[in-house]
N, CA, C and O of each residue as an XYZ file, in Angstrom:
376
protein
N      97.826    -31.868    -22.974
C      98.396    -32.233    -21.534
C      99.580    -32.875    -21.329
O      99.412    -33.952    -21.899
N     100.997    -32.868    -20.724
C     101.676    -33.700    -20.351
C     101.746    -34.453    -19.459
O     100.576    -34.662    -19.136
N     102.805    -35.374    -18.425
C     102.014    -35.789    -17.619
C     102.320    -35.132    -16.561
O     103.315    -34.410    -16.488
N     101.458    -35.323    -15.592
C     102.181    -34.882    -14.188
C     100.946    -33.325    -14.274
O     100.744    -32.656    -13.261
N     100.446    -33.080    -15.263
C     100.239    -32.363    -15.733
C      98.354    -31.512    -15.656
O      97.869    -30.476    -16.111
N      97.714    -32.934    -14.637
C      95.967    -33.041    -14.834
C      96.301    -32.872    -14.089
O      96.843    -31.769    -14.159
N      96.445    -33.496    -12.689
C      95.904    -34.312    -11.008
C      97.164    -33.149    -10.336
O      98.144    -32.446    -10.583
N      96.680    -33.395     -9.823
C      96.867    -32.506     -8.561
C      97.998    -33.001     -7.898
O      98.001    -34.228     -7.795
N      99.431    -32.123     -7.180
C     100.759    -33.473     -6.969
C     100.317    -33.909     -5.507
O      99.641    -33.241     -4.725
N     100.684    -34.783     -5.373
C     100.590    -35.585     -3.848
C     101.394    -35.175     -3.540
O     100.879    -34.150     -3.094
N     103.031    -34.991     -3.239
C     103.281    -34.061     -2.566
C     104.013    -32.957     -2.696
O     103.739    -32.463     -3.790
N     104.963    -32.197     -2.020
C     104.807    -30.737     -2.173
C     105.844    -30.038     -0.349
O     105.622    -30.129      0.859
N     106.746    -29.515     -1.077
C     107.798    -28.790     -0.001
C     108.434    -27.361     -0.490
O     109.207    -27.288     -1.445
N     107.917    -25.983      0.458
C     108.220    -25.043      0.320
C     109.280    -24.765      1.131
O     109.338    -25.092      2.316
N     110.504    -23.902      0.255
C     111.927    -24.005      1.747
C     111.519    -21.992      0.585
O     111.093    -21.509     -0.464
N     112.047    -21.727      1.796
C     113.547    -20.371      1.642
C     114.204    -20.628      1.578
O     114.657    -21.772      1.528
N     114.865    -19.115      1.523
C     115.907    -18.437      0.464
C     117.043    -18.858      1.664
O     117.351    -18.186      2.648
N     117.638    -20.389      1.198
C     118.897    -20.450      2.008
C     119.658    -22.274      0.518
O     119.477    -23.094     -0.382
N     120.404    -21.670      1.447
C     121.409    -22.659     -0.183
C     121.209    -23.989      0.178
O     121.529    -24.577      1.211
N     120.410    -24.529     -1.211
C     120.152    -26.134     -1.606
C     121.132    -27.019     -2.800
O     121.077    -26.552     -3.937
N     121.771    -27.919     -2.653
C     121.782    -28.785     -3.642
C     120.555    -29.853     -4.049
O     120.637    -31.009     -3.633
N     119.689    -29.537     -4.675
C     119.165    -30.584     -5.282
C     119.509    -31.575     -6.040
O     120.213    -31.263     -7.000
N     119.183    -32.902     -5.896
C     119.821    -34.569     -6.073
C     119.329    -35.901     -6.089
O     118.937    -36.449     -5.059
N     119.325    -36.572     -7.443
C     117.508    -37.714     -6.959
C     118.325    -39.002     -6.441
O     119.379    -39.511     -6.822
N     117.492    -39.295     -5.507
C     116.957    -40.147     -4.267
C     117.292    -41.089     -5.590
O     118.372    -40.739     -6.065
N     116.735    -42.090     -6.265
C     116.292    -42.806     -7.112
C     116.444    -42.711     -8.891
O     116.646    -41.621     -9.428
N     116.398    -43.191     -9.191
C     116.352    -42.463    -10.567
C     115.897    -41.208    -11.694
O     114.831    -40.596    -11.761
N     117.166    -41.081    -12.559
C     116.967    -38.818    -12.859
C     116.006    -39.463    -13.544
O     115.559    -40.579    -13.812
N     115.817    -37.859    -13.785
C     114.424    -37.318    -14.874
C     114.854    -38.388    -16.226
O     115.930    -38.938    -15.988
N     114.298    -38.767    -17.477
C     113.995    -38.801    -18.590
C     113.655    -37.147    -19.915
O     113.771    -37.084    -21.139
N     113.311    -36.285    -19.071
C     112.864    -35.338    -19.829
C     113.157    -33.868    -18.735
O     112.447    -34.019    -17.741
N     113.776    -32.858    -18.665
C     113.152    -32.255    -18.186
C     112.792    -31.015    -19.214
O     113.216    -31.163    -20.360
N     112.105    -29.887    -18.946
C     111.155    -28.889    -19.312
C     111.436    -27.317    -18.748
O     110.539    -26.924    -18.003
N     112.311    -26.553    -18.935
C     112.831    -25.411    -18.981
C     111.653    -23.605    -18.776
O     111.293    -22.896    -19.715
N     111.518    -23.502    -18.105
C     110.387    -22.365    -18.385
C     110.368    -21.066    -17.811
O     111.178    -21.001    -16.887
N     109.817    -20.122    -17.986
C     110.990    -18.527    -17.614
C     108.795    -17.370    -17.741
O     107.898    -17.178    -18.561
N     109.185    -16.995    -16.138
C     107.469    -16.634    -16.116
C     108.232    -14.707    -15.575
O     109.360    -14.283    -15.321
N     107.073    -14.198    -15.623
C     107.692    -13.038    -14.593
C     107.741    -13.379    -13.901
O     108.968    -13.293    -13.858
N     107.355    -14.133    -12.459
C     107.734    -14.331    -11.271
C     108.198    -15.622    -10.660
O     107.910    -15.861     -9.488
N     109.049    -16.653    -11.532
C     110.028    -17.488    -11.375
C     110.547    -18.012    -12.682
O     110.705    -17.634    -13.843
N     110.777    -19.301    -11.761
C     111.502    -20.372    -12.910
C     111.497    -21.439    -12.957
O     111.652    -22.009    -11.876
N     111.338    -22.219    -14.081
C     111.070    -23.142    -13.731
C     111.200    -24.819    -14.366
O     111.299    -24.744    -15.590
N     111.221    -26.000    -13.976
C     111.636    -26.549    -14.068
C     111.128    -27.992    -14.217
O     111.263    -28.410    -13.067
N     110.631    -28.996    -14.938
C     109.695    -29.559    -14.931
C     110.621    -30.793    -16.268
O     111.047    -30.890    -17.419
N     110.347    -31.855    -14.242
C     111.211    -32.570    -15.107
C     110.511    -34.002    -15.124
O     110.528    -34.568    -14.031
N     109.858    -34.734    -16.240
C     109.182    -35.783    -16.378
C     110.194    -37.171    -16.229
O     111.384    -37.109    -16.538
N     109.585    -38.367    -15.738
C     110.561    -39.378    -15.938
C     110.165    -40.599    -16.117
O     109.423    -40.900    -15.182
N     110.341    -41.802    -17.153
C     109.916    -43.050    -17.937
C     108.646    -43.050    -17.829
O     107.939    -42.796    -18.804
N     107.960    -43.436    -16.198
C     106.752    -44.274    -15.697
C     105.768    -42.895    -15.781
O     104.884    -42.856    -14.925
N     105.831    -41.846    -16.661
C     105.437    -40.861    -16.436
C     105.361    -39.762    -15.212
O     105.083    -38.571    -15.353
N     105.678    -40.444    -13.958
C     105.735    -39.096    -13.313
C     106.048    -38.207    -13.479
O     106.074    -37.778    -14.632
N     106.484    -37.397    -12.341
C     107.224    -35.311    -12.001
C     107.145    -35.005    -11.709
O     106.021    -34.756    -11.274
N     108.362    -34.333    -11.325
C     109.581    -33.030    -10.286
C     109.212    -31.757    -10.877
O     109.627    -31.281    -11.933
N     108.329    -31.240    -10.007
C     108.157    -29.920    -10.959
C     108.669    -28.670     -9.376
O     108.293    -28.543     -8.211
N     109.787    -27.939    -10.367
C     110.570    -27.006     -9.207
C     110.716    -25.836     -9.960
O     111.409    -25.696    -10.968
N     109.882    -24.850     -9.297
C     109.457    -23.320     -9.496
C     111.031    -22.927     -8.121
O     111.519    -23.681     -7.279
N     111.409    -21.340     -8.501
C     112.036    -20.788     -8.042
C     111.870    -19.682     -8.626
O     112.256    -19.244     -9.710
N     110.637    -18.855     -6.971
C     111.036    -17.657     -7.326
C     111.491    -16.554     -7.080
O     111.964    -16.436     -5.949
N     111.546    -15.147     -8.136
C     112.266    -14.354     -7.565
C     112.847    -13.863     -6.918
O     114.045    -13.776     -6.651
N     111.174    -13.144     -6.319
C     111.477    -12.039     -4.356
C     112.146    -12.133     -4.335
O     113.195    -11.579     -4.661
N     111.460    -13.768     -3.471
C     112.458    -14.043     -2.419
C     113.678    -14.958     -2.970
O     114.611    -15.111     -2.182
N     113.783    -15.653     -4.382
C     114.628    -16.512     -3.517
C     114.253    -17.469     -3.314
O     114.781    -18.369     -3.967
N     112.938    -17.949     -2.133
C     112.562    -19.105     -2.317
C     112.221    -20.163     -3.098
O     111.935    -19.670     -4.189
N     112.060    -21.615     -3.163
C     111.760    -22.709     -3.860
C     110.059    -23.533     -3.591
O     110.028    -23.854     -2.403
N     109.740    -23.630     -3.759
C     108.462    -24.777     -4.529
C     108.750    -25.918     -4.735
O     109.642    -25.797     -5.574
N     108.605    -27.110     -4.535
C     108.141    -28.299     -5.150
C     108.014    -28.677     -5.050
O     108.452    -29.318     -4.095
N     106.416    -29.373     -6.506
C     105.836    -30.342     -6.354
C     106.380    -31.598     -6.836
O     107.568    -31.812     -7.073
N     105.180    -32.605     -6.992
C     105.833    -33.956     -7.612
C     104.601    -34.813     -7.260
O     103.828    -34.361     -6.415
N     104.303    -36.201     -7.921
C     103.098    -36.585     -7.884
C     104.328    -38.262     -8.099
O     104.090    -39.167     -8.899
N     105.633    -38.214     -7.077
C     106.335    -39.514     -8.165
C     106.784    -40.116     -6.199
O     107.319    -41.165     -5.839
N     106.470    -39.378     -5.668
C     106.651    -39.939     -3.408
C     107.815    -38.845     -3.713
O     108.189    -38.139     -4.649
N     108.220    -39.171     -2.141
C     108.015    -38.523     -0.968
C     108.425    -37.469     -1.603
O     108.512    -37.556     -2.828
N     108.909    -35.751     -0.697
C     110.412    -34.746     -0.923
C     111.123    -34.447      0.156
O     110.849    -33.417      0.771
N     112.389    -35.468      0.675
C     112.928    -35.426      2.146
C     114.077    -34.141      1.666
O     114.802    -34.064      0.675
N     113.909    -33.347      2.660
C     114.928    -32.461      3.049
C     116.310    -32.619      4.377
O     116.048    -32.563      5.579
N     116.848    -32.694      4.170
C     118.313    -32.279      5.025
C     118.949    -31.369      5.033
O     119.708    -30.826      4.229
N     118.299    -31.009      6.954
C     119.023    -29.300      6.253
C     120.100    -29.003      7.221
O     119.863    -29.103      8.425
N     120.979    -28.733      6.896
C     122.480    -28.649      7.097
C     122.067    -27.315      6.971
O     121.937    -27.149      8.184
N     121.675    -25.957      6.380
C     122.331    -24.803      6.837
C     121.848    -23.821      8.088
O     122.524    -22.844      8.411
N     120.751    -24.135      8.683
C     119.962    -24.152      9.695
C     121.283    -24.099     11.346
O     121.625    -23.223     12.140
N     121.563    -25.303     11.177
C     122.588    -26.065     11.871
C     124.507    -25.262     11.708
O     125.421    -25.500     10.919
N     124.397    -24.449     12.704
C     125.701    -23.339     12.746
C     126.667    -24.181     12.433
O     127.421    -24.049     11.469
N     126.693    -25.823     13.903
C     127.651    -26.338     14.090
C     128.027    -27.731     12.371
O     129.009    -28.443     12.158
N     126.958    -27.575     11.698
C     127.575    -28.386     11.047
C     128.256    -27.928     10.176
O     128.218    -26.713      9.980
N     129.003    -28.681      9.471
C     130.760    -29.281      8.610
C     129.577    -28.153      7.264
O     129.886    -26.997      6.975
N     128.519    -28.754      6.772
C     127.948    -27.647      5.634
C     127.214    -27.361      5.683
O     126.281    -27.533      6.467
N     127.439    -26.528      4.430
C     126.731    -24.929      4.931
C     125.618    -24.773      4.052
O     124.775    -23.887      4.191
N     125.611    -25.917      2.845
C     124.049    -26.320      2.272
C     122.843    -27.345      2.783
O     122.925    -28.262      3.600
N     122.066    -27.028      2.269
C     121.156    -28.157      2.930
C     121.128    -29.485      1.344
O     121.714    -29.501      0.261
N     120.242    -30.304      1.943
C     120.156    -31.378      0.105
C     119.334    -31.595      0.796
O     119.223    -31.593      2.022
N     117.942    -32.041     -0.978
C     117.321    -31.398     -1.011
C     117.118    -32.658     -1.863
O     117.224    -32.413     -3.065
N     116.885    -33.797     -1.601
C     116.304    -35.444     -1.955
C     114.999    -35.527     -3.363
O     113.868    -35.222     -2.987
N     115.125    -35.860     -4.677
C     114.222    -35.367     -4.823
C     113.573    -37.143     -5.592
O     114.320    -37.982     -6.095
N     112.518    -37.232     -5.495
C     112.369    -38.834     -5.657
C     112.241    -39.081     -6.541
O     112.109    -40.269     -6.837
């Protein structure tokens, strides 16, 4: 079992179809594993301390499901505000 797969994640965020830009809030991950399933594509990031961030992109509707045991996942929603000069929302990964 790899780090982060045994315990349930403490932080979770579900994102509908929209343009997103993912950025690391602190230090980036040290390892990334990409898998492709019938229903989704998944990126599993592991950090030096053994914590993880997992991003699933569901093919049916283009939505994202992000889980982490590392820290709070932050969303700055620019896409919902038509007056915003930025067309994409920013997701800050812990």
